[in-house]
C-alpha positions as CSV (number, residue, x, y, z in Angstrom):
1,M,-103.6,-168.1,44.5
2,G,-106.5,-165.5,43.7
3,T,-110.0,-165.8,42.2
4,I,-112.0,-163.3,40.2
5,T,-115.7,-163.5,40.0
6,K,-118.1,-162.1,37.6
7,R,-122.0,-162.0,37.8
8,W,-124.2,-161.7,34.9
9,L,-127.9,-160.6,35.5
10,V,-130.7,-159.6,33.0
11,D,-133.5,-157.8,34.7
12,G,-131.9,-158.9,38.0
13,V,-132.0,-162.7,37.2
14,P,-128.9,-164.6,37.0
15,T,-128.5,-165.7,33.4
16,A,-125.9,-167.5,31.0
17,P,-124.3,-165.3,28.4
18,T,-123.4,-166.9,25.0
19,S,-119.5,-166.7,26.3
20,I,-117.6,-165.1,29.2
21,V,-113.8,-164.5,29.0
22,F,-110.9,-162.4,30.0
23,E,-110.3,-160.1,27.1
24,D,-109.7,-156.3,26.6
25,S,-111.2,-154.7,23.2
26,T,-107.5,-154.8,21.6
27,G,-107.2,-158.6,22.3
28,T,-104.1,-157.8,24.2
29,F,-104.6,-159.4,27.6
30,G,-107.0,-161.0,29.9
31,V,-105.3,-160.1,33.5
32,K,-102.3,-158.5,33.8
33,R,-100.0,-157.0,36.5
34,V,-100.4,-153.2,36.9
35,D,-96.5,-152.7,37.9
36,T,-95.0,-154.7,35.1
37,D,-97.6,-155.2,32.4
38,E,-96.9,-158.7,32.6
39,V,-100.1,-160.6,31.3
40,V,-100.7,-163.5,33.6
41,V,-104.0,-164.6,32.2
42,A,-104.1,-164.7,28.3
43,A,-106.6,-162.7,26.2
44,G,-109.5,-165.2,25.4
45,T,-109.4,-167.3,28.7
46,A,-112.8,-168.5,29.7
47,L,-114.2,-167.9,33.2
48,T,-115.6,-171.2,35.0
49,E,-119.5,-171.3,35.4
50,V,-120.1,-171.9,39.4
51,S,-123.7,-171.4,38.7
52,T,-126.1,-170.0,36.0
53,G,-125.0,-166.5,36.0
54,V,-121.9,-166.9,38.2
55,Y,-118.5,-167.3,37.0
56,N,-114.8,-167.2,38.4
57,Y,-111.1,-167.9,37.6
58,T,-108.5,-168.9,39.7
59,F,-104.8,-168.0,39.1
60,T,-101.3,-167.8,40.8
61,T,-101.1,-164.5,42.3
62,V,-98.5,-162.5,44.0
63,G,-99.7,-161.0,47.3
64,G,-99.7,-157.1,47.4
65,V,-99.5,-156.6,43.8
66,E,-102.4,-154.9,41.9
67,Y,-103.7,-156.6,38.8
68,S,-105.8,-155.1,36.0
69,Y,-108.4,-157.2,34.3
70,V,-111.2,-156.9,31.6
71,V,-114.1,-159.6,31.5
72,K,-115.7,-159.7,27.8
73,V,-119.4,-160.8,27.8
74,V,-121.2,-161.6,24.8
75,Y,-125.0,-161.8,25.4
76,A,-128.1,-161.6,22.6
77,G,-125.6,-160.7,19.9
78,D,-123.9,-157.5,21.8
79,T,-120.4,-157.4,23.4
80,F,-119.8,-155.8,26.9
81,Y,-116.4,-155.2,28.4
82,Y,-115.9,-154.7,32.2
83,P,-112.6,-153.5,33.3
84,G,-111.5,-153.7,37.0
85,T,-108.5,-153.7,39.4
86,I,-107.8,-156.0,42.1
87,T,-105.1,-156.5,44.9
88,F,-104.9,-159.9,46.5
89,A,-103.6,-159.9,50.2
90,A,-100.4,-161.7,50.8
91,S,-101.1,-165.1,52.9
92,T,-100.7,-164.9,56.4
93,D,-100.8,-168.9,56.8
94,K,-97.8,-170.3,58.5
95,D,-98.6,-174.0,57.6
96,N,-98.4,-174.2,53.8
97,L,-96.0,-174.3,51.0
98,L,-95.8,-170.8,50.7
99,Y,-94.5,-170.1,54.0
100,I,-92.1,-172.9,54.0
101,R,-90.7,-171.9,50.6
102,T,-90.6,-167.9,51.7
103,Q,-88.7,-168.9,55.0
104,V,-86.3,-171.1,53.4
105,A,-85.4,-168.3,50.6
106,K,-85.0,-165.6,53.6
107,L,-82.9,-167.8,56.0
108,S,-80.6,-169.4,53.3
109,G,-80.2,-166.4,50.8
110,R,-81.2,-168.4,48.0
111,Y,-83.0,-166.1,46.2
112,D,-82.2,-167.4,42.9
113,L,-84.7,-170.4,43.5
114,V,-87.5,-168.1,43.9
115,L,-89.3,-165.5,41.8
116,D,-91.0,-162.1,42.7
117,G,-93.4,-162.7,45.6
118,F,-91.4,-165.9,46.6
119,V,-93.2,-167.9,43.4
120,D,-91.2,-171.2,42.9
121,N,-88.2,-171.2,40.7
122,G,-86.6,-174.6,41.7
123,L,-87.2,-174.4,45.5
124,N,-89.9,-176.8,45.6
125,F,-87.8,-179.7,44.5
126,F,-85.7,-179.5,47.5
127,I,-88.6,-178.9,49.9
128,N,-90.1,-182.1,48.8
129,T,-86.9,-183.8,48.9
130,A,-86.3,-182.7,52.6
131,Q,-89.8,-184.0,53.2
132,S,-89.2,-187.4,52.1
133,W,-86.1,-187.8,54.0
134,L,-88.1,-186.7,57.2
135,D,-90.8,-189.2,56.3
136,E,-88.4,-192.0,56.2
137,N,-86.2,-191.2,59.3
138,V,-88.8,-189.7,61.6
139,K,-91.2,-191.5,63.9
140,A,-93.7,-189.4,65.5
141,D,-97.5,-189.7,65.9
142,F,-98.4,-187.2,63.2
143,T,-96.2,-189.4,60.7
144,Y,-98.5,-192.4,61.0
145,A,-101.8,-192.7,59.1
146,R,-104.8,-194.9,57.9
147,Q,-105.6,-196.4,54.5
148,L,-109.1,-197.6,54.1
149,V,-109.9,-200.1,51.7
150,P,-113.7,-201.1,50.9
151,L,-113.7,-204.9,50.2
152,T,-115.5,-206.4,47.4
153,E,-116.3,-209.9,46.6
154,G,-113.1,-211.9,45.3
155,L,-110.8,-209.0,46.2
156,S,-107.4,-210.6,46.7
157,Y,-105.1,-207.6,46.6
158,F,-104.9,-203.8,46.8
159,L,-102.2,-201.0,46.3
160,L,-100.8,-199.2,48.9
161,N,-100.7,-195.5,48.8
162,R,-97.1,-194.5,49.0
163,P,-96.4,-196.7,52.1
164,I,-93.2,-196.5,54.2
165,S,-94.1,-199.5,56.6
166,V,-97.1,-200.9,57.8
167,Q,-97.7,-201.8,61.5
168,Y,-101.2,-203.2,61.6
169,V,-103.8,-204.4,59.2
170,Y,-107.4,-204.7,60.7
171,H,-110.7,-206.2,59.2
172,Y,-113.9,-204.2,60.2
173,D,-117.2,-206.0,59.7
174,S,-120.5,-204.1,58.7
175,E,-121.4,-203.9,62.3
176,G,-117.9,-202.2,63.0
177,V,-116.4,-205.1,65.0
178,R,-112.8,-205.2,64.7
179,R,-110.2,-208.2,63.9
180,I,-106.8,-208.1,63.4
181,V,-105.5,-209.4,59.9
182,A,-102.1,-211.2,60.9
183,G,-99.0,-210.3,58.6
184,T,-97.2,-213.3,57.3
185,S,-94.6,-213.7,54.3
186,I,-95.9,-214.0,50.8
187,D,-94.2,-217.3,50.3
188,R,-95.7,-218.9,53.3
189,A,-99.2,-217.5,52.5
190,L,-99.0,-219.0,49.1
191,Y,-97.9,-222.2,50.3
192,N,-101.0,-222.3,52.8
193,Y,-103.3,-221.2,50.2
194,T,-103.5,-222.6,46.6
195,G,-105.7,-220.1,45.5
196,N,-108.9,-222.6,45.4
197,E,-110.2,-221.9,48.8
198,S,-113.6,-220.1,48.9
199,T,-113.5,-216.5,49.8
200,G,-114.3,-215.4,53.5
201,I,-113.0,-212.9,55.9
202,P,-109.3,-212.3,55.3
203,A,-107.1,-213.8,58.0
204,F,-103.5,-213.0,56.8
205,W,-101.8,-210.4,54.8
206,A,-98.6,-210.1,52.9
207,Y,-96.5,-207.6,50.9
208,D,-96.5,-208.5,47.3
209,T,-95.0,-206.8,44.2
210,P,-97.4,-206.0,41.4
211,A,-94.8,-204.6,39.0
212,L,-93.3,-206.4,35.9
213,A,-89.7,-206.2,35.5
214,P,-88.8,-203.6,32.9
215,A,-87.9,-206.4,30.2
216,Q,-91.1,-208.3,30.7
217,S,-93.1,-207.2,27.7
218,S,-96.4,-209.2,28.0
219,L,-98.8,-210.5,30.5
220,S,-99.5,-213.6,28.5
221,D,-96.0,-214.7,29.2
222,L,-96.9,-214.9,32.8
223,S,-100.5,-216.4,32.8
224,P,-99.3,-219.9,33.4
225,Y,-97.3,-218.9,36.2
226,T,-98.9,-216.3,38.2
227,D,-102.3,-214.6,38.9
228,T,-102.0,-211.8,36.2
229,S,-105.0,-209.6,37.8
230,T,-102.5,-208.7,40.5
231,I,-100.1,-207.2,38.1
232,Q,-100.0,-203.4,37.4
233,T,-99.4,-202.3,33.8
234,A,-100.8,-198.8,34.0
235,T,-98.5,-198.0,36.9
236,P,-95.8,-200.4,36.2
237,Y,-93.4,-199.3,38.9
238,L,-95.4,-199.4,41.9
239,N,-93.8,-201.7,43.9
240,K,-95.9,-202.4,47.0
241,A,-99.1,-204.1,47.5
242,I,-101.2,-206.2,50.0
243,R,-102.5,-209.7,49.3
244,L,-105.1,-210.9,51.3
245,F,-105.7,-214.8,52.6
246,P,-108.2,-216.0,51.5
247,S,-109.8,-213.4,49.1
248,S,-112.5,-211.2,50.4
249,D,-116.1,-212.3,50.8
250,G,-117.1,-208.7,49.9
251,S,-118.1,-207.6,53.6
252,G,-116.4,-205.0,55.7
253,T,-113.4,-202.8,55.4
254,I,-109.7,-203.1,55.7
255,Q,-107.9,-200.4,57.5
256,V,-104.1,-200.4,56.9
257,Y,-102.3,-198.2,60.0
258,G,-98.6,-197.3,59.3
259,R,-96.5,-194.8,58.1
260,F,-96.9,-193.2,54.5
261,Y,-94.9,-190.6,52.6
262,S,-96.5,-187.1,52.9
263,P,-98.3,-185.7,49.8
264,E,-96.1,-183.8,47.2
265,L,-96.1,-180.0,47.9
266,V,-96.7,-178.1,44.7
267,E,-99.3,-175.6,44.9
268,D,-98.9,-172.5,47.5
269,T,-101.8,-173.6,49.6
270,D,-100.8,-177.2,49.8
271,K,-100.1,-178.5,53.3
272,S,-98.7,-181.9,54.9
273,P,-98.1,-183.4,58.2
274,W,-94.7,-181.5,58.4
275,T,-96.0,-178.2,57.2
276,V,-98.7,-178.2,60.0
277,N,-97.1,-180.0,62.7
278,S,-93.4,-179.3,62.4
279,P,-92.6,-176.3,59.8
280,A,-89.4,-175.4,61.2
281,T,-88.1,-179.1,60.9
282,L,-88.8,-179.2,57.1
283,I,-87.3,-175.7,56.8
284,Y,-84.2,-176.7,58.4
285,A,-84.0,-179.9,56.5
286,T,-84.8,-178.2,53.3
287,I,-81.6,-175.7,53.9
288,S,-79.3,-178.6,54.7
289,E,-80.3,-180.3,51.5
290,L,-79.6,-177.0,49.5
291,E,-76.2,-176.7,51.1
292,G,-75.6,-180.3,50.5
293,A,-76.3,-179.8,46.7
294,L,-73.9,-176.9,46.8
295,A,-71.0,-178.9,48.2
296,T,-70.7,-176.6,51.4
297,E,-70.6,-179.3,53.7
298,S,-69.6,-177.1,56.8
299,A,-73.0,-175.1,56.1
300,S,-74.9,-178.4,55.4
301,N,-73.4,-180.1,58.9
302,A,-74.6,-177.0,60.8
303,W,-78.4,-176.7,59.5
304,F,-78.5,-180.9,59.5
305,Q,-77.7,-180.2,63.6
306,R,-80.5,-177.9,63.9
307,V,-82.8,-180.6,62.1
308,M,-81.5,-183.2,64.6
309,R,-82.2,-180.8,67.5
310,S,-85.7,-180.2,66.2
311,I,-86.2,-184.3,65.7
312,D,-85.0,-184.9,69.1
313,G,-87.8,-182.5,70.6
314,I,-90.4,-184.4,68.1
315,N,-89.2,-187.7,69.6
316,Q,-89.4,-186.5,73.1
317,R,-93.1,-185.3,72.6
318,H,-93.6,-188.6,70.7
319,T,-92.4,-190.6,73.8
320,E,-94.5,-188.7,76.2
321,A,-97.6,-189.3,73.9
322,V,-96.9,-193.2,74.0
323,T,-96.2,-193.0,77.7
324,A,-99.5,-191.6,78.5
325,N,-101.5,-193.9,76.3
326,Y,-100.1,-196.9,78.2
327,P,-100.3,-196.1,81.8
328,V,-98.3,-198.2,84.3
329,L,-100.9,-200.2,86.7
330,E,-99.6,-200.8,90.0
331,G,-100.5,-203.5,92.7
């Protein structure tokens, strides 16, 4: 990504113009590559106001490529054109999506899945697929996370943020005192809590399913039989939520500790636990996914062996970290 910034001053004072856009005098382009004449920002695209008299625009760039641009400013009935060129340096980060995609393309030879400058042309799909597989199958210190939920009075459930598994649920009161919220089954909790109890500090939690079956068309059909406030209609296929028993009296915060899926990698600068902590593992897993999609079993297996060796190293480090956290007491 690259950013072009333009300042507009009147007598040395930052001033808001009538309009400020990318556009040359012929209305042909806003920003284009010098080497290919490809227009990357259309004529008439407005710059974003950062503060009075300061404007910028961010767009996808290729490192080392020169871009030509023209900023058109209209002020006090007059029109001004400000041409320029700019070259953005190639990213040197080795912990983001662009680095992963670049290395996968180079090692696998799948240059058909990237464009000039290693811009995505389908490779991101395999990277995210591989990352999800790693999330599901590898338990390491960096694969655990926390979800914090501020409690409000009457809160009885909340959605989990792309969970894989929950290990602990804690309640923190306003003074920071922690209490364990015990896990139970939804059936047992509903049997012990009829729904008529007064609110309080949640003592138990259970998984619940906040989704309607695809054929279920109306919440009114369910209202005599279930608490419809726990049903999600805006995002109907989210399938994991936590129910609290009893409902919260509004004090404190719930902390969920467990394993969650990594965020989807979309932008070149996006990072995840895998890109930061073990990029090589994600690279190997992505190439294994690629080879598997091509039905080249022998190559896929070879790369998968690299994945497993890398995971063995992660597991060893995780075991050592756990051992260090739980020393053996003698005597």
